[in-house]
N, C-alpha and C positions, 0 to 999 in steps of 0.2 A: 504494500500500500504506500503510495507516494502522494502526499497532499501538498500542493502549492497553495499558499495563502493568497487570496485575490486582493492584494493591496493596490493602491493607486500608483505609488511611485517605486515599488520594489517588485522586480520581476522574478527573482530567484530565491525568495524566502519561503521556507517550507517547515511544516510541522512533521516531526518524525513519528508522531503518534500512529498507532495501528500496526506497526511493523511486527512480524512474528519474532519471538525471542525464546530464550531458554525456558524449558519446563512447560511448554504449551502456552505461555503467557504472551502478552503483547505490550508494546510501549504505550504508556498512557498518553492520551491526547492533550495538546495545549501545554506541554511541559518542556519539551526539548525542541528548539528551533535552530535552523541553520539558515544563513542568508548572506546577502551582500552588504556593502557599506550603507549605513542608515542616513547618509547625507541626502539621499534622494527621497526619503520618506516624507509623505505629506503629513499635515497636522492630523488628518483623519486616520492615517496609518498609525501614528503614534498613539492616538486615543484608543485605537483598537488593540494595540499591543498591551496597553495598560489595563483596559477594561475587560477585554475578552480573554486575554492570555495571562493576565497578572504578571507581566514582565517584571523581573526583579534583578536580573543579571545580564549584562552585555559583555561579551569577551571579544575584544578587537584584536585581530591577528595580523594587522597590517604593519608595514614599515613606517618609520617616523615621517618620511616625506609624503606618504599617502595620507596619513592622518592630518598633516598640516595643510595639504591641498584640498581635502574633502572631510573636514571633521564631522563626527557624529553629533547630532543635536544633544543638548543636555536634557535628560528626561528626569523630572522630579521623582524621587523614590527609587530610582534604578541605579545600581552600582555598576561602574564600568571597570573592567580589568583589561589592561594593555599587555598583550603577549606577542611580541614581534618574533615570529617563527623563522624568518629568513634574513640573511645578510644582504648587503647591497649588490652582490653579484647577480641577484635575480631582480634587479631594478625594473626591468621591462614589464613585469606582471602588474605594475601599478596602473597601466592602461592609459595614462595621460600621453599626449602627443610626443613630448620630449623623451620620456622614458621608453616608450615603444620604439622610437627611432633608435635609441641606444641599444635596445634589445635586438632589433632586426639587424643592426650592423654586425652583430656577432656572427651572423650566418652568411656574410659575404664570402666566407671561406666555405666552399662546397663540402669540405671534409667534416664540417660541424653540422650534425644532424639535429634539428630542433626536437624531434621525438626523443632522442637520447638525452638531450639537456633536460627536458621535462621529466623523463623517467628518473634521472638522477636527482632532480629537485624533489620529487615525491619521496624517493628513498631517503634523502637527507632530512625531510620533514619528519620522518619516523625514527631514523636511527642515528642522526647526528647528535653529538654530545651536547651541543648548544640547546637543543629542544628538551632535553631530559627534565630539568627543573621546571620548565614552562608547562610541559604536559602534566607533570604532577600537580602543579598549581591549578591548571584548568580542571582536571578531574576532581580535585579536592573542592574547588569552589562550586562546581556543579552538584556534587554530592551534598553540599551544605545549603544550597539555594532553597529558599522557602516559597518560590513561585516559579515562573517560567525562566529558563536560561536560553539566551540566544548568542551564538558565536558567528562571527562573520569575518570576511576578508574584503577585497575590493569588489569582485564580481560574484563571490559565493561559490567559486568553482574549485580552486586548487587547495589553498590552505584550509578553508572551511570544509572542503571535501575530505581532506585527510583527517582532520579532527573528527568529522562525522564517521568516517570509516572506523576509527579507533573507538569512538563512543559506542557505536553499534556492536562492534566486536566485544567490548566489555560487557554489553548487555545480553550477549548470547544470540545475536541476530545471525541467521545463516549467511554464509559467504555470498551466495548468489543474490540475496536481497540487499546486501551491502553494496555490491557492484551495481545493481540496478538503480539504487538510489543515487550513486555517483553519476551514472550515465544520464539520469533524468535532467541534468543541467542542460544537455543538448536540446531537449524539448522545450524547456522553459526559456532559454535564451536564443531560440531559433531565429527570431526576427533580427536580433543583433548580429548573429553569425552570418545571416544572408546579406545584411547591410554591408558588412566587411567584405564579403566575397564579391559583391557587386561594385562597391566603390573603391576597394583597395587598388585595383589596377590603374585607377586614375591618379593615385597618390604614391603608390609603392611600385618601384621599377625593379625588374629582375625576377625571374622565375623562383629562385631560391628564397628571396624575401617574401614573395607572395605566398609561397608554401608555408613559410615560417609564421606569417600572420594568421593563416588558417589554423595552424597547430596551436597558436597562442589562444585562440578563441574556443577551441573544441576540447573534448574529453576523449580519453582512450582507456578502455578496459585493461590494456596491457600494463598500465601504471599500477592499477590495483593488484593485478595478478603477481607482479614482481614483489610487492610488499608482502602479500599473504603467503606466497611461496617461501619467502625468506623467514617469515614468522614461523611457519609450519616446519621448516628445516631446522630452526635453532631452538625452538621452545616447545615444551610438551603440551601446553594449553594456554588459554588467555590469562589465567592466574599467574602462571610462570612468566609469561611475556611481560605483563605489567609490573611484576615485582622485580624482575632482573633488569628490565630495560629502563623503567622510570622510578623504581623504588616505591611503587604504589602497592600497598599491602592487599592481600585478598579481602580483608575486612572492608576496605573501601569499595571494591567491586560489588561485594554483597550489599553494601549500603546503597549503591546506585540501583541495584536490581530491586531492592526493597522499596525504594523511593519512586522509581519510574516505570516499573512493570506492574501489570494488573491481569 
């Protein structure tokens, strides 16, 4: 079950409620949300997050430059946690014109494949030492949240996608349902993807750069498979993974399941 919330200014914000989880249970509705930057949210969207979802926690996964260029609105009664999951080498995913140009210039060398760069980025988001304390903080904050928790990046695709994969894994959601949720971004951002494919040739020159722009906008199940293949090769189960990778104890995973499964 994949539920996109019909907001006015947010295209890729979703309720994870209803997904099948461990023990025949499902994720409770209106509790765990994934999305894009809230700068585009209308006043009606904010009211809906507060009134219909009881939003209490926003986790902003973006880089400093992204936050400065498009800050989230201040929402009374909502705590914001900043967790910058990437270093500046992945500047281009900020999506503004300057950073995208910087990103695309990486691929003027035909030996540099954008698919491999993205695959490595996803792998780094899970296994890099830099993210270990951040992931522990994210999961601890969500476990302690007394309302709805929403995590987001710029477009709600990559960083938010990886945090969602790991959250669903912690809740015992089957792998195929995790991948399906990740791939749903393609459906929800299809108009934006098509706009880039139609207009990019007018502004971006060179076959390699055009291809790289399309990779930047899209999703690929291979990125998910690489992550889960590595997890399954190195760890016995989700409890072993979260304890050894992020120092998240089994008790916290059980708390998440008690809180968010029904």
